[in-house]
C-alpha positions, -999 to +999 in steps of 0.1 A: -159-142-032-143-110-044-145-104-082-115-088-098-136-069-123-156-054-094-123-044-077-112-026-109-145-008-113-145+005-077-108+015-080-115+034-112-145+052-097-125+064-068-097+077-090-122+096-113-141+111-084-108+125-069-096+141-101-122+169-097-109+175-062-073+174-073-079+201-100-090+224-072-058+218-051-029+242-056+001+219-064+025+248-059+051+238-085+056+207-063+035+185-039+035+205-007+003+223-014-017+191-020-016+183+017-036+195+046-017+222+067-021+201+099-003+172+082+025+195+071+028+208+107+030+173+121+057+163+097+077+194+105+072+188+142+083+152+140+114+157+119+125+190+135+144+202+104+178+217+111+183+252+097+146+259+091+139+292+108+109+291+132+091+320+116+094+303+082+079+271+097+051+291+112+044+308+079+042+274+063+017+258+087-004+287+100-011+309+070-039+303+045-032+282+014-026+312-008+001+324+016+016+289+014+017+292-024+037+325-022+062+309+002+066+278-018+069+294-053+086+327-046+111+317-020+127+288-040+155+279-015+129+273+012+107+253-012+136+231-023+147+226+013+112+216+023+107+192-006+140+175+002+130+173+039+095+160+033+099+139+002+136+129+003+159+124-027+156+100-056+186+081-043+187+059-012+215+051+012+228+017+022+211+018+056+177+020+039+185-009+015+195-030+045+163-021+063+141-031+033+161-063+028+154-071+065+117-064+060+115-087+030+120-118+053+083-113+063+070-111+028+061-141+006+042-155-023+006-166-016+001-200-033-029-222-039-019-257-028-032-291-036-018-327-033+003-325-065+011-289-072+011-252-062-001-221-081+011-186-073-018-162-069-004-131-051+017-117-023+012-117+015+031-106+045+033-113+083+017-087+105+022-104+138+031-137+154+015-163+132-007-139+112-006-131+075-023-103+056-032-104+019-061-093-004-095-109-002-095-114-040-061-132-037-075-155-011-106-161-033-084-170-062-063-194-041-094-212-028-107-216-064-075-231-076-066-254-047-078-270-015-052-252+006-034-219+009+003-213+018+028-185+022+062-192+006+089-171+022+117-164-002+134-133+012+154-151+039+184-173+032+163-205+034+130-208+016+101-219+038+064-226+032+038-219+059+003-235+056-024-210+063-060-210+075-084-181+067-095-162+098-110-128+088-121-115+054-132-078+049-144-077+013-153-040+014-116-032+019-103-062-001-085-076+029-080-110+044-061-122+074-049-158+078-032-177+106-002-200+103-013-236+110+019-249+127+029-232+159+065-228+147+090-200+147+082-175+120+098-142+111+086-111+131+056-093+115+062-061+097+057-029+117+025-011+109+020+026+108-011+035+126-006+073+120-035+087+101-027+107+069-041+138+084-015+135+112+015+126+091+008+090+082+014+096+045+016+128+025+011+135-012+046+135-027+060+108-003+079+079-018+066+044-011+084+010-014+066-022-024+080-057-017+061-081-040+061-111-062+050-097-096+037-124-120+043-150-093+081-147-099+110-140-075+107-114-048+112-079-061+115-044-047+099-012-062+119+015-044+118+048-063+097+066-090+067+057-070+053+090-055+020+091-036-004+112-058-035+111-037-047+102-002-084+091+001-104+083+032-097+045+028-071+043+001-038+057-012-030+063-049+006+062-061+026+057-092+047+025-091+055-005-112+035-035-103+021-065-121-004-093-115+009-112-085+016-079-066-018-078-050-015-083-013+020-067-010+029-043+018+034-007+008+061+009+031+071+044+039+107+056+041+108+044+078+101+009+067+066+008+082+036-005+064+012+022+053-010+003+029-021-030+014-015-030-023-046-044-040-053-030-075-041-010-104-062+020-115-072+011-151-077+034-181-113+034-192-121+035-229-136+069-242-154+050-269-170+024-247-174+035-210-182-001-200-147-012-210-111-006-200-082-003-224-056-029-230-019-020-235-024-018-273-054+005-268-079-022-278-109-030-255-097-051-226-115-082-213-107-104-183-098-133-206-069-112-219-052-113-185-044-085-160-009-082-175-024-067-206-045-041-188-035-004-194-031+014-160-024+050-149-018+045-112-020+020-083-041+018-052-035+005-017-059+002+012-047+024+041-033+003+070-049+025+096-083+018+081-076-019+081-066-019+117-098-001+126-118-027+106-100-056+122-110-042+156-146-043+146-142-079+133-126-093+165-159-104+182-167-125+151-134-145+153-143-178+170-108-193+174-093-179+206-056-181+194-060-160+162-084-136+180-058-128+207-031-124+181-052-100+160-060-081+192-023-077+199-018-063+164-046-038+164-036-026+199-002-015+187 
């Protein structure tokens, strides 16, 4: 079983370790310089920006980082154009809202179910025909509170509940995959972005969207003011509003593709007592106070490309042929 305190400790350790690295990265009065030049090149190549002179693009991606700093800070029109191109505006258009609303039909509330009642414990989403992804600690919580697990889909016009059976758990990445019991029609799984960050999967400064059930309540959308602040080998850090119940939610890029599995906040550790985190009122936090009282400085998702790789490794261990074939189809995409 995955312990939530252990998840918080590991998340905090990753964030602290990366701060030293981040200090050494030139942020260039913006976020462009915090990315590898190869990733910037791939983003430019994919988007083919209109009006960006080729020699300017070559300067951006082939010169050393100090040259990039000069380009980004001294030639402000170019910098502003690039930031608008790479990181988009704070507003969104109607087409994007329609896309996110469409994606929400595959996102639901993970509930612990017993004979008399249900208890919301997190968020989950469909990743393929009859397959649901959530966090391992969400599944652990569900199994402790009930004798069954279900996904309640609330984003569509008609609410539906799908009974689930655990198939694969990857505690090291806080991930679990479950299969739908009934072989009935279910919404199409969300598209997964297999692009690695170093080849334009996600850049520091990108906006992310989270579809989730904070506090076990109605489906909600976190769409802006949620920039990516760091990309790690297995994880992504970003600033976004989430709450207990958001764990297991899909983190989407501006193309509507899943780039991560939201699994934890990055807590603020006490300077007075390094073994404790801070509560919202700056007192020492304890698990008995509830996660909603925990003071946080960022959020963390597990990179979807790392999860797909891990699921490939787990395939031989899946005994049931049906779920094994479905997972194989997902990781092959």
